[in-house]
C-alpha positions in Angstrom: -339.9 227.7 58.7 -337.9 226.5 61.6 -335.3 229.1 62.8 -334.1 227.7 66.0 -331.0 225.4 65.5 -332.2 223.0 68.2 -335.6 222.8 66.5 -334.0 222.0 63.2 -331.9 219.3 64.7 -334.9 217.8 66.4 -336.9 217.8 63.2 -334.0 216.2 61.3 -333.7 213.4 63.9 -337.4 212.8 63.7 -337.2 212.4 59.9 -334.3 210.0 60.3 -336.0 207.9 63.0 -337.7 204.8 61.6 -341.5 204.7 61.8 -342.9 202.5 64.5 -343.2 198.9 63.3 -346.8 198.0 62.4 -348.1 194.7 63.8 -348.4 192.1 61.1 -351.6 190.3 60.1 -351.5 187.6 62.8 -354.4 185.9 61.1 -352.3 185.1 58.1 -350.4 182.2 59.8 -350.0 180.2 63.0 -346.3 180.7 63.2 -343.9 183.7 62.7 -340.1 184.3 62.8 -338.8 187.5 64.3 -336.0 189.2 62.4 -334.1 192.5 63.1 -332.5 195.0 60.8 -335.2 195.9 60.0 -337.5 194.6 62.6 -340.2 192.4 61.1 -342.3 189.3 61.9 -342.3 187.0 58.9 -345.2 184.4 58.7 -344.3 180.8 58.3 -346.7 179.1 55.9 -345.7 175.6 56.8 -344.1 174.7 60.1 -341.4 172.0 60.0 -342.7 169.5 62.6 -343.7 165.9 63.1 -346.8 164.5 64.8 -346.6 164.5 68.6 -347.4 160.8 68.6 -344.1 160.0 66.9 -342.0 161.4 69.8 -340.9 158.4 71.8 -339.3 158.4 75.3 -340.4 161.9 76.4 -343.8 161.0 77.8 -343.6 162.9 81.0 -342.1 166.1 79.5 -344.7 165.9 76.7 -347.7 165.6 79.1 -346.4 168.4 81.3 -345.7 170.8 78.5 -349.0 169.9 76.7 -351.0 170.6 79.8 -349.2 173.9 80.4 -349.8 175.0 76.8 -353.5 174.1 76.9 -353.9 176.2 80.0 -352.1 179.1 78.4 -354.2 178.8 75.3 -357.4 179.0 77.4 -356.2 182.2 79.0 -355.3 180.6 82.3 -352.0 181.0 84.2 -349.1 179.1 82.7 -345.3 178.9 83.3 -342.4 179.7 81.1 -340.6 176.4 80.3 -336.9 175.4 79.9 -336.4 172.1 78.0 -332.8 171.0 78.7 -330.7 168.0 78.3 -329.2 165.6 75.7 -328.7 166.7 72.1 -331.0 165.3 69.5 -333.7 164.1 71.9 -336.6 166.1 70.5 -336.6 169.3 72.6 -337.4 171.7 69.8 -339.5 169.0 68.0 -341.7 168.7 71.1 -342.3 172.5 71.3 -343.3 172.6 67.6 -345.4 169.4 67.9 -347.3 170.7 71.0 -348.0 174.0 69.3 -349.5 172.1 66.4 -351.6 170.0 68.7 -352.9 172.9 70.8 -353.4 175.1 67.7 -355.8 172.5 66.3 -357.9 173.1 69.5 -357.4 176.9 70.0 -357.0 178.8 66.7 -355.8 182.0 68.4 -352.5 180.3 69.5 -349.4 181.5 67.7 -345.8 180.5 67.9 -343.0 183.1 67.4 -339.4 182.0 67.0 -336.7 184.3 68.4 -333.0 183.7 67.7 -330.7 183.9 70.7 -328.6 186.6 69.0 -331.7 188.8 68.6 -332.5 188.8 72.3 -331.6 192.4 72.8 -334.6 193.3 70.5 -337.0 191.3 72.6 -338.5 194.5 74.2 -339.6 195.7 70.7 -341.0 192.3 69.9 -343.1 192.2 73.1 -344.5 195.6 72.4 -345.9 194.2 69.2 -347.4 191.2 70.8 -348.8 192.8 74.0 -352.0 194.2 72.6 -352.7 191.6 69.9 -355.8 189.5 70.4 -353.8 186.3 70.2 -351.8 184.0 72.6 -348.1 183.7 71.8 -345.6 181.0 72.5 -342.2 182.7 72.2 -339.8 180.0 71.2 -336.0 180.4 71.6 -334.1 177.3 70.4 -330.6 176.2 71.6 -330.3 178.9 74.3 -327.0 179.3 76.1 -324.6 182.0 77.2 -320.8 182.1 77.1 -318.1 184.2 78.6 -318.8 188.0 78.5 -322.2 187.3 77.0 -324.7 189.9 78.2 -327.6 188.7 76.1 -329.0 187.0 79.2 -330.0 190.4 80.6 -332.4 190.9 77.7 -334.0 187.5 78.5 -335.2 188.9 81.8 -337.6 191.1 79.9 -339.5 188.0 79.0 -339.1 186.1 82.2 -339.6 188.9 84.7 -341.1 191.6 82.5 -339.5 194.6 84.2 -341.7 197.4 85.3 -344.4 196.6 82.7 -344.5 193.0 83.5 -344.5 190.1 81.0 -347.5 190.4 78.7 -350.3 188.1 79.8 -350.6 186.7 76.3 -346.9 185.7 76.0 -345.1 182.6 77.4 -341.5 181.6 76.7 -340.4 178.1 75.8 -336.6 177.7 75.4 -334.4 174.7 74.7 -330.8 174.3 75.8 -328.2 171.6 76.2 -327.3 173.2 79.6 -329.5 173.2 82.6 -328.0 176.5 83.9 -327.7 178.0 80.4 -323.9 178.6 80.8 -320.8 176.3 80.7 -319.9 174.5 83.9 -316.3 175.7 83.7 -317.5 179.3 83.5 -319.5 178.8 86.7 -316.5 177.3 88.5 -314.0 179.8 87.3 -316.1 182.8 88.4 -316.8 181.2 91.8 -313.1 180.6 92.3 -312.0 184.1 91.4 -314.7 186.1 93.0 -314.5 188.1 96.2 -317.8 186.7 97.2 -318.0 183.2 95.6 -321.6 182.6 96.6 -322.8 185.7 94.6 -320.3 185.6 91.8 -322.5 183.9 89.2 -325.9 184.1 91.0 -327.3 186.5 88.4 -326.5 184.2 85.5 -327.2 180.8 87.2 -330.4 182.0 88.7 -331.7 182.8 85.2 -332.8 179.2 84.7 -334.6 179.5 88.1 -336.9 182.0 86.5 -338.4 179.3 84.3 -341.4 177.7 86.1 -341.0 174.4 84.3 -337.7 172.5 83.9 -338.1 169.5 81.6 -335.1 167.2 81.4 -334.3 165.1 78.3 -331.9 162.2 78.6 -330.3 159.9 76.1 -332.5 157.1 74.9 -331.8 153.4 75.2 -331.7 151.0 72.3 -335.3 149.9 72.7 -336.5 153.5 72.5 -334.2 154.2 69.6 -335.6 151.3 67.6 -339.2 152.2 68.6 -338.7 155.7 67.2 -337.6 154.3 63.8 -340.4 151.7 63.7 -342.9 154.5 64.4 -341.5 156.6 61.5 -341.7 153.5 59.2 -345.4 152.9 60.1 -346.3 156.5 59.8 -344.8 156.9 56.2 -345.5 153.3 55.0 -341.9 152.2 54.8 -341.8 148.4 54.8 -338.9 146.6 56.5 -338.8 143.5 58.7 -337.7 143.8 62.3 -334.4 141.9 61.9 -333.2 144.0 59.0 -334.3 147.3 60.7 -332.5 146.3 63.9 -329.3 145.3 62.2 -329.2 148.4 60.0 -330.3 150.9 62.7 -327.7 149.6 65.2 -324.9 149.8 62.7 -326.1 153.3 61.7 -325.9 154.6 65.3 -322.6 152.8 65.9 -321.0 154.8 63.0 -322.4 158.0 64.4 -321.1 157.2 67.9 -324.4 158.3 69.4 -328.0 157.1 69.9 -330.7 159.8 69.9 -334.0 160.8 68.2 -332.0 162.8 65.7 -329.9 159.8 64.7 -333.1 157.7 64.5 -334.6 160.3 62.1 -331.4 160.4 60.0 -331.4 156.6 59.6 -335.1 156.6 58.7 -334.4 159.4 56.1 -331.8 157.2 54.5 -334.0 154.2 54.6 -337.0 156.0 53.0 -334.7 157.4 50.3 -333.4 153.9 49.5 -337.0 152.7 49.2 -338.1 155.6 47.1 -340.6 156.8 49.7 -341.1 160.6 50.0 -341.3 162.1 53.5 -342.2 165.5 54.7 -341.9 167.0 58.2 
């Protein structure tokens, strides 16, 4: 029996505290998604991705990231990577495709998707991954920070690792439409109103500097756009002559007001549907 009031309070708090999260069976899948409330790593039975050979116009970024990932999978030094640039040009598709390619060669490579809004929990996630006998690509898609957004501070736990250091078996790949992960007007506003403009936004802007690899993605030209669609048609056996494909695809992108890998896939999805061809990613 506990008589001391402080001991009773301590015992009650201990009963209320959640038990430490047990590591999942990492052998059950090659990909996981991190959720909070409660904390859990959910396995992904089938990853939504396309073959790396179907990604057109990103050859340099593909080769750089593929080499970096292969080194990491072999237990060699590798860099965190920031994939930034034009919307719909295959940044997240490339990360997933590269994981699939390297996983076929190194079966202990895992990918874990982390949502931007869950960044404050990244320390708890890293503690689960640190001692696991696997290599983890931590994937954060569409990463950016707005006004009064302090989530970027949590990201430093992955990039710098704090006093413990980043786990040797974890590397971060993030995608963003912004090179500096924050709006340009926010950078200029803070510089203009700060007592010391040179230091006003250094902490936030320098966050992107902590990524060892910067891989830029730019809008595709018409030739690349049409080549993407032709590659999809060949891969899924959709028959269409070049003249018809060109006319339809150009009209499709004109109605969207944009030309990108995403628009190419959307046209191909429509085309395959009209021809009764089933596709899977």
